C-alpha positions in Angstrom: -73.7 77.7 15.7 -75.5 75.8 12.6 -73.8 75.5 9.2 -76.0 75.7 6.5 -75.7 74.4 3.1 -75.6 77.4 0.7 -77.0 77.4 -2.8 -74.1 78.2 -5.3 -73.7 79.0 -9.0 -72.0 76.5 -11.1 -69.2 77.0 -13.6 -71.8 76.3 -16.6 -74.0 79.4 -15.0 -71.0 81.7 -14.4 -68.3 81.1 -17.7 -65.8 80.2 -15.1 -63.6 77.5 -15.8 -64.5 74.4 -13.8 -60.8 74.3 -12.1 -60.8 76.7 -9.5 -57.9 78.9 -7.5 -55.8 77.1 -5.4 -56.7 77.0 -1.7 -55.4 80.1 0.6 -53.5 79.7 3.7 -52.7 82.6 6.0 -49.4 82.6 8.1 -49.6 82.2 11.2 -49.8 85.2 12.9 -52.7 86.0 10.7 -54.7 83.0 11.2 -54.5 83.4 14.9 -57.7 85.3 15.6 -57.2 85.5 19.1 -54.5 88.2 17.9 -56.5 89.5 14.8 -59.7 90.4 16.4 -61.1 89.6 12.9 -59.4 92.7 12.1 -60.4 92.6 8.4 -64.2 91.4 8.5 -67.2 91.3 10.7 -67.1 90.3 14.0 -69.1 87.4 14.8 -71.8 87.0 16.9 -70.0 84.1 18.2 -66.7 86.4 19.1 -68.9 88.9 20.4 -68.9 87.5 23.9 -68.5 90.8 26.7 -71.4 92.2 28.3 -72.8 96.0 26.9 -71.3 96.9 30.1 -68.1 95.5 29.7 -67.5 97.2 25.8 -69.0 100.1 27.3 -65.9 100.3 30.3 -63.6 99.0 27.9 -64.5 101.4 25.4 -64.2 104.3 27.9 -60.9 103.4 29.1 -59.5 104.5 25.8 -60.0 108.3 26.4 -58.2 108.4 29.4 -55.7 110.3 27.5 -54.3 113.6 28.7 -54.0 115.4 25.5 -57.8 116.5 26.3 -55.7 118.6 29.0 -53.2 119.7 26.2 -55.6 120.9 24.0 -57.8 122.4 26.3 -55.3 124.6 27.5 -54.2 125.3 24.1 -57.0 126.4 22.9 -58.1 128.7 26.4 -54.2 129.9 26.3 -54.5 131.2 22.8 -58.2 132.4 22.7 -59.1 133.1 26.3 -61.8 131.8 28.3 -65.2 132.9 27.0 -64.0 131.8 23.3 -62.2 128.6 24.5 -65.3 127.4 26.1 -67.9 127.9 23.2 -65.1 126.3 20.9 -64.7 123.4 23.0 -68.6 122.8 23.7 -69.7 123.7 19.9 -67.2 120.8 19.2 -68.1 118.4 21.5 -72.0 119.1 19.9 -70.9 118.0 16.7 -68.7 115.1 17.6 -71.8 113.8 20.0 -74.2 114.1 17.2 -72.2 112.6 14.3 -71.0 110.1 16.9 -74.6 108.5 17.4 -75.4 107.3 13.8 -71.9 105.7 13.9 -72.0 104.3 17.1 -75.5 102.3 16.7 -74.3 101.3 13.2 -70.5 99.4 14.3 -72.7 97.7 17.3 -75.5 96.5 15.7 -73.5 95.3 12.5 -70.5 94.0 14.2 -68.4 96.4 11.6 -65.5 98.6 12.3 -65.0 102.1 10.4 -63.5 101.3 8.1 -65.8 98.6 7.1 -68.8 100.9 7.9 -67.4 103.6 5.5 -67.2 101.4 2.7 -71.2 100.5 2.9 -72.0 104.5 3.7 -71.0 106.1 0.5 -67.5 105.8 0.0 -67.2 102.4 -1.9 -64.8 99.2 -1.8 -61.5 101.5 -2.9 -63.0 104.5 -2.3 -62.5 104.2 1.8 -58.9 103.6 1.0 -58.4 107.0 1.3 -60.2 106.8 5.0 -57.8 104.1 6.1 -55.0 106.5 5.7 -56.7 109.6 7.4 -57.7 107.3 10.5 -54.3 105.8 10.4 -52.9 109.1 10.3 -55.2 109.9 13.9 -53.8 107.0 15.4 -50.0 108.1 15.1 -50.4 111.5 15.5 -52.3 111.1 18.9 -50.5 108.1 19.6 -47.1 110.5 19.3 -49.1 113.3 21.1 -49.9 111.3 24.6 -46.6 109.5 24.1 -44.8 112.7 24.3 -46.7 113.7 27.6 -45.7 110.4 28.5 -42.0 111.1 28.6 -42.4 114.8 29.7 -43.5 112.9 33.1 -40.5 110.3 32.9 -38.2 113.2 32.4 -39.8 115.2 35.4 -39.2 112.3 38.0 -36.3 110.3 36.5 -34.4 112.9 34.6 -34.9 110.4 31.0 -33.9 112.3 28.3 -36.8 113.0 26.4 -35.5 110.8 23.0 -35.0 107.9 25.3 -38.6 108.6 27.2 -40.1 108.5 23.5 -38.1 105.4 22.7 -39.9 103.5 26.0 -42.9 104.9 25.7 -43.6 103.5 22.5 -42.2 99.8 23.1 -43.8 99.7 26.7 -47.4 99.2 24.4 -46.5 96.5 21.8 -46.3 93.4 24.3 -50.5 94.4 25.3 -51.6 95.2 21.8 -50.3 91.9 20.3 -52.6 90.2 22.4 -55.7 92.2 20.9 -59.1 93.1 22.2 -59.1 90.5 25.0 -55.6 91.9 26.5 -56.9 95.8 26.1 -59.8 94.5 28.1 -58.1 93.7 31.5 -55.7 96.0 31.0 -58.3 98.9 30.5 -60.6 97.3 33.8 -57.5 97.0 36.0 -56.0 100.5 35.4 -59.6 102.0 35.8 -59.7 103.0 39.4 -55.9 104.2 39.8 -57.1 106.6 36.7 -60.4 107.8 38.1 -58.5 108.9 41.4 -55.9 110.5 39.8 -58.7 112.2 37.3 -60.6 113.9 40.5 -57.9 114.4 43.0 -56.5 117.5 41.5 -59.7 119.3 41.5 -60.8 118.2 44.8 -57.4 119.8 46.2 -58.3 123.6 43.8 -62.0 123.2 45.3 -61.0 122.9 48.9 -57.4 124.8 48.7 -57.9 127.3 46.2 -62.0 127.9 45.8 -61.0 131.1 44.2 -59.0 129.7 41.6 -62.6 128.8 39.5 -64.0 132.2 39.0 -60.5 133.8 38.3 -60.4 131.3 35.5 -63.3 132.4 33.8 -61.8 136.3 33.5 -58.7 134.5 31.9 -57.8 136.3 28.6 -55.0 134.0 27.4 -51.5 134.3 27.1 -51.4 136.1 23.6 -53.7 139.2 24.3 -57.1 137.8 23.2 -59.1 139.1 26.3 -61.6 137.3 28.0 -64.7 138.5 25.9 -66.1 136.3 23.0 -64.4 136.6 19.7 -65.5 134.8 16.4 -62.2 134.3 15.2 -61.2 133.0 18.2 -64.2 130.8 18.5 -63.6 129.3 15.1 -60.0 128.6 15.3 -60.5 127.4 18.3 -63.5 124.7 17.3 -61.1 123.7 14.7 -58.4 122.8 16.9 -61.0 120.9 19.4 -62.7 119.3 16.2 -59.2 117.4 15.3 -60.7 114.5 18.0 -64.0 114.1 15.7 -62.0 110.6 14.5 -62.0 109.4 17.7 -65.1 107.9 16.9 -63.6 105.1 15.1 -61.3 103.9 18.2 -65.1 104.0 19.9 -65.9 101.5 16.8 -63.0 99.4 17.5 -64.6 98.2 20.7 -68.0 98.7 19.5 -68.2 96.2 17.3 -67.6 93.6 20.2 -70.9 94.8 21.5 -73.7 91.4 21.8 -77.0 91.7 19.7 -79.5 93.9 20.6 -82.4 91.6 22.7 -85.5 92.4 24.3 -84.1 91.8 27.7 -80.4 94.0 27.1 -82.5 96.9 25.0 -82.0 99.3 27.7 -78.4 98.4 28.4 -77.5 98.3 25.2 -78.7 101.3 24.1 -77.0 103.4 27.4 -73.9 101.4 26.5 -73.7 102.4 22.8 -74.6 105.7 23.6 -71.8 105.8 26.0 -68.8 104.4 24.9 -70.0 105.9 21.4 -70.6 109.5 21.2 -70.8 109.5 24.9 -66.8 109.9 24.8 -67.1 113.2 24.1 -68.4 114.4 27.2 -65.9 113.6 29.2 -63.7 114.9 26.6 -64.8 118.0 26.6 -64.6 117.8 30.5 -61.6 117.1 30.5 -60.4 120.1 28.1 -61.6 122.6 30.4 -60.0 120.9 33.5 -56.9 120.8 31.7 -57.2 124.6 30.8 -57.9 125.4 34.8 -55.2 123.2 35.9 -52.8 125.0 33.2 -54.1 128.3 34.3 -53.4 127.6 38.1 -50.1 126.6 37.4 -49.5 129.2 34.7 -47.5 131.6 37.3 -45.2 129.0 38.9 -44.3 126.9 36.0 -44.6 129.9 32.8 -46.4 129.5 30.0 -44.2 126.1 28.2 -44.7 124.0 31.4 -48.0 124.9 31.8 -49.3 123.2 28.5 -47.6 120.0 29.5 -50.2 118.5 31.6 -47.5 116.9 34.1 -46.7 120.0 35.6 -49.9 121.5 36.7 -51.0 118.2 38.0 -48.0 118.4 40.1 -49.1 122.1 41.2 -52.4 121.2 42.0 -51.4 118.1 44.4 -48.6 120.2 46.4 -51.0 121.4 49.0 -51.9 117.7 50.3 -49.4 115.7 48.9 -46.1 118.0 49.4 -42.9 116.1 48.2 -44.4 113.1 46.6 -47.0 115.2 44.4 -44.7 114.5 41.7 -44.1 111.1 41.6 -48.0 110.7 42.0 -48.6 112.7 39.4 -46.5 111.3 37.2 -47.9 107.6 38.0 -51.3 109.4 36.8 -50.2 110.1 33.6 -48.3 107.1 32.7 -51.4 105.0 33.6 -53.4 107.4 31.4 -51.0 107.3 28.6 -50.7 103.5 28.7 -54.3 103.5 28.7 -54.9 105.5 25.4 -51.8 104.5 23.6 -52.8 101.0 23.6 -55.9 101.9 21.6 -54.0 104.3 19.8 -51.6 101.1 18.8 -54.3 99.0 18.4 -56.7 100.9 16.3 -53.6 101.7 13.8 -52.6 98.2 13.3 -56.6 97.4 12.0 -56.3 100.4 10.0 -52.8 100.0 8.3 -54.5 96.2 7.8 -57.4 97.6 6.1 -55.6 99.7 3.7 -52.7 97.2 2.3 -54.7 94.0 2.1 -56.8 96.1 -0.7 -53.9 98.1 -1.9 -51.2 94.8 -1.9 -53.6 91.8 -1.6 -51.7 90.6 0.8 -52.7 90.0 4.9 -49.5 88.8 6.4 -51.5 90.0 10.2 -52.4 92.9 12.4 -49.7 92.5 14.6 -46.7 93.5 11.7 -48.9 96.9 11.5 -48.4 97.9 14.9 -44.7 98.4 14.2 -45.3 100.5 10.8 -47.9 102.9 13.0 -45.3 102.9 16.1 -42.3 103.6 13.8 -44.1 106.7 12.5 -45.4 107.6 15.8 -42.2 107.8 17.1 -40.4 110.2 14.2 -42.8 112.5 14.8 -42.2 112.6 19.2 -38.5 113.1 17.7 -39.5 115.6 15.6 -41.3 117.2 18.3 -44.7 117.7 17.4 -46.1 118.6 20.8 -44.6 122.5 19.8 -47.0 122.9 16.5 -50.0 121.3 18.4 -52.4 123.7 17.4 -51.6 124.2 13.7 -50.9 120.4 13.4 -54.6 119.4 14.7 -56.2 122.4 13.1 -55.4 121.2 9.6 -56.2 117.7 10.3 -59.5 118.8 11.5 -60.6 119.8 8.3 -60.3 116.0 6.6 -61.4 114.2 9.5 -64.4 115.8 9.8 -65.3 116.1 6.3 -65.1 112.1 6.2 -67.1 111.7 9.6 -69.8 113.9 8.4 -70.2 112.2 5.3 -70.7 109.2 6.5 -73.2 110.6 9.0 -75.4 111.9 6.5 -75.5 108.8 4.6 -76.4 106.6 7.6 -79.1 109.2 9.0 -80.2 110.6 5.6 -79.5 108.3 2.7 -80.3 105.4 4.1 -83.6 106.9 5.8 -85.2 108.0 2.6 -84.0 105.2 0.5 -80.9 106.1 -1.5 -78.7 104.1 -0.2 -79.2 100.2 0.8 -81.3 100.0 4.4 -78.0 98.1 5.7 -74.3 97.5 5.7 -72.7 96.0 2.9 -68.9 95.9 3.0 -68.1 93.2 0.9 -65.6 94.1 -2.3 -68.0 91.2 -3.8 -71.1 93.5 -4.0 -69.5 97.0 -3.7 -68.3 99.6 -6.5 -64.5 100.6 -6.3 -65.8 104.1 -5.6 -69.2 105.5 -4.6 -69.4 109.7 -5.7 -71.9 109.8 -3.0 -69.8 109.7 0.4 -66.0 109.6 -1.5 -67.1 112.8 -3.7 -68.3 114.7 -0.9 -65.6 114.5 1.5 -62.6 115.1 -1.0 -64.8 118.3 -2.2 -65.3 119.4 1.4 -62.0 118.6 2.3 -59.9 120.6 -0.4 -62.3 123.6 -0.3 -61.9 123.8 3.8 -57.9 123.2 3.5 -58.1 126.3 0.7 -60.0 128.3 3.4 -57.3 126.9 6.1 -54.5 128.7 4.5 -55.9 131.8 3.9 -57.5 131.5 0.0 -61.1 133.0 0.8 -60.1 135.1 3.7 -59.5 135.2 7.8 -63.0 134.5 8.5 -63.5 131.4 6.2 -60.1 130.7 7.4 -61.1 130.5 10.9 -64.5 128.4 10.1 -62.8 126.0 7.7 -63.9 123.3 10.1 -67.3 124.4 9.5 -67.3 124.8 5.9 -65.7 121.1 5.6 -68.9 119.8 8.0 -71.5 121.8 5.9 -70.3 120.9 2.8 -70.4 117.0 3.2 -73.4 116.7 4.9 -75.2 118.5 2.3 -73.2 117.3 -0.5 -73.4 113.6 0.7 -77.6 113.5 0.1 -77.1 115.8 -3.3 -74.6 113.5 -4.9 -76.7 110.3 -4.1 -79.9 111.7 -4.9 -78.3 112.9 -8.3 -76.9 109.4 -8.9 -80.4 107.9 -7.6 -78.3 105.9 -5.2 -76.8 103.5 -8.2 -72.9 103.5 -6.9 -74.0 102.0 -3.4 -74.3 97.9 -4.9 -72.8 96.5 -7.5 -75.1 93.7 -7.8 -77.6 92.6 -5.1 -76.4 90.7 -2.1 -78.1 86.9 -2.3 -76.7 85.7 0.4 -77.6 87.9 3.3 -78.7 91.1 2.0 -82.0 92.2 2.4 -83.6 90.0 -0.1 -82.7 86.8 1.3 -84.0 84.9 3.7 -82.0 84.5 6.5 -83.2 82.7 9.7 -80.5 82.9 11.8 -77.3 85.0 10.9 -75.2 83.2 13.3 -75.2 80.2 11.2 -71.9 79.2 9.6 -70.7 78.1 6.0 -66.8 77.2 4.9 -65.5 79.6 2.9 -64.2 77.5 -0.4 -60.9 79.2 -0.1 -59.5 79.1 3.0 -61.9 76.3 4.1 -63.0 78.3 7.8 -66.4 78.6 8.7 -67.8 81.7 9.0 -71.0 83.0 9.7 -73.1 84.8 6.9 -73.0 87.9 7.1 -68.8 87.5 6.2 -69.9 85.4 3.3 -70.5 86.5 -0.5 -71.3 84.0 -3.2 -68.1 83.6 -5.7 -68.3 83.0 -9.2 -64.7 82.3 -9.7 -64.7 79.9 -7.0 -68.5 78.7 -7.8 -69.4 78.7 -4.5 -69.2 81.0 -1.4 -65.9 83.1 -0.2 -65.0 84.9 3.1 -64.9 88.6 3.0 -60.9 88.4 3.5 -60.1 85.7 1.0 -62.7 88.1 -1.6 -60.3 91.2 -0.6 -57.1 89.5 -1.1 -58.2 87.9 -4.5 -55.7 89.7 -6.9 -56.6 87.7 -10.5 -60.3 87.6 -10.3 -60.7 90.7 -12.1 -64.1 91.5 -10.5 -66.1 89.3 -12.7 -68.5 89.1 -10.0 -69.6 92.6 -10.1 -69.4 93.3 -13.7 -70.0 91.5 -17.2 -68.0 92.1 -20.6 -70.6 94.9 -21.3 -69.9 96.4 -17.9 -73.1 95.2 -16.7 -73.8 94.2 -13.3 -73.6 90.1 -13.0 -76.9 89.3 -11.4 -76.6 85.4 -9.8 -79.7 83.7 -8.8 -80.9 84.8 -5.1 -80.7 81.7 -3.2 -83.0 81.2 0.0 -80.4 80.6 3.1 -82.0 79.4 6.1 -80.1 77.7 9.2 -79.7 74.2 9.8 
């Protein structure tokens, strides 16, 4: 990397006192980027040392979860095969399409979902709400996956479920503590075991019970729904499946480490981003249907309750070939799968909580401390037996999750293309309004209306299709509000450092932050009138005393600082 000389405005041009605020030093854990993984900031090119294939493989390792099995089985058991199939495929299509622009933006700009949300219509503080939405996704699904692992441990060893919940929580901490490097190794090492365990039960069924596949297509569920298509069942089932839409955020936590796109790696880059971004849902939908099939086959032998727990169907499917060792083999597969996903859930949750609390408290003790907060909430949910209320919990959550993701996708696809939103993603506090009504307003309105529909205020069909209402409103309202406001709430002032008006020949060029005195690449740097010089995005976020003078003059008008020309070495 080369260090650039960044022209800055002195105190005489900014109206600020000549004595600058004191320098900042971070706690040991927060300062260790090997653990932090640039948790609150842009992932620099110097840190993106993995190949597109490695990043994609690691990201796809995080979708090893067996919640798909439980969700698919629950949908088909409740609404029958035909409605369940339509629900799963419809949800997968929506998730895939909304995930494409988000995945590409995260990989291109080296940003996680929170930072993308800031610049895609929500504003600096507007995205704090989405940080909570994303954090809730990670601990809800950590609890769900942990419950499944504890069930497997109970079946094999007789370990009491409450003890199993605690063990499944503690086991991921050493891995998540080490960050992306450790996660990449775990995902790579466990991938062969997981793939064999995933495919083997279906191979056994195909050989030993080929008629079960045909019989499954005529399954009418366990609640009397029937095997035919039903609009209400389709809408409700889609809502449950759409609870997984926020998974794109976890994929983004890996995609931000994608190397720069070049002519030599363009095809591999595009394929890797597509596969590791929205492509996860292709495997996810197949797993939902596969989980429903295994549960259907095991239903008579184990009963409805245990059929919805992935361990029992796995054992029943493997018995014809493995006999008495079917249980430990199935348990090994379950444990490996759940470790693979729960390290991702815990990691992503720590990033989300860090983003939230850094803005609210102006403090950053380090990402690793928030691992414990996320896991404590997840453990509480497990002890409360959230697994028993799976459909209702996920159906409610999906209303908010899809409103958020749809609003971000609408900004990336529509607003940026027609010019209502900046062509690039601006994530730094120094250039953003606190709240942008385009995305934030669209999400709040869409989720509020859809939640009212979910609770039956507008009738049974609106209740069944509440997630469609959330998606439709967010997709329409985000561009509509951006058009009505002429995009004025995206940027509080132009970015003279690395915005579209700056002349930057090398984005890997670095400059030293005037607060923490650490060198960062230019996309992570802002020009600060209080410091009378450059400031990194994290120090800017944590400043509690500046009063945002960089974006507002006493009259309320934006402060337009001189636009410097930035060139590498």
